[in-house]
N, C-alpha and C positions, 0 to 999 in steps of 0.2 A: 743784301742785308743792310748796307749803309743807307740805302734809299728808304727802307722801312724805318730805321732809326731816325733819320732826318724828318720824315713825315710825322712820326709819333712825337718827337721832340717839339717841333714847331706847332703842331696841333695843340699840345698841352700848354705851350707858352701862350698861344692865342686864346685858349679857353680861360687860362688864368688872368690874362689881360682883360677879357670881357667881364670876368667875375670881379676883378678889382674895380673896374669902372662901374659896374652895377652896385657894388657896395658903397662906393663913393657917392653915387647919385642917390642911393637910399638914405645915406647919412644926411645929405643936403636937404632932401625932401622931408625928412623927419622934423625939420625946423618949421616947415610950412604946413605939413599935414601930419601932426603927431598921432592922430587916430587912424591913419591909413585908410581914409575914405576914398581917396582918388584911385582910379584904376591902375595907374602907373605905380603908385605906392604899393598896392596889393600885389601887383605882378613882381615887383622887385623883392618884396617880402617872400613870396613863394619861391623865387629863384635863389635867393641868398640864404634864407633861414636854414635849409637842410645842411648847408656847409657850416654855419655858425652853431647849430644845435649841439654837436658833440662837445664843443668847448664850453657852451653854456652849462651842459650837464656836468662836466668835469668840475667847473668852478662851483656849481651848486652843491655837488657831492662833498667837496672839501670845505665848503663855506668860505670860499675865497671872495673877496671884494664885496661882501655884504654891506649894504648901506652906502656904497659909493654911488654918487649921482651919474657917473659916466657908464656907458655900456662897455665895460672892459672886455668881456668875451668877444664882442664885435671887433674891437681894436686888436685883440690877440689874433683872431682869425685873419684879419686884413694883413697883419704883419706876417703871419705864416704863409699866406698866398704870395706875398711879395718875396719872401725868402725862397720859397719853392720856385718861383719864376726866375729869380736871380741864379739859383743853383742850376736850373735847366739851361739857362743861357750860357753858363760857364762850361757846360759839357762840350 
């Protein structure tokens, strides 16, 4: 049972690390390719947007952060993935 827990824990940590890196690269590429015409930009959008979308919908539903020039749902999602990764590492 301990082996299964170990494998699940470190697989989740690895996936969260990859997601964090993909979100970071997407944020950097958005400065150079804001219309997401590059293939790598589109790929990162397809990978990361399903994770960000629930936070976007929640913020839109309650009209949070309207008119703010930053992508706050993106930042909230990034923060949540970092917190989840830290929590898993502490187990």
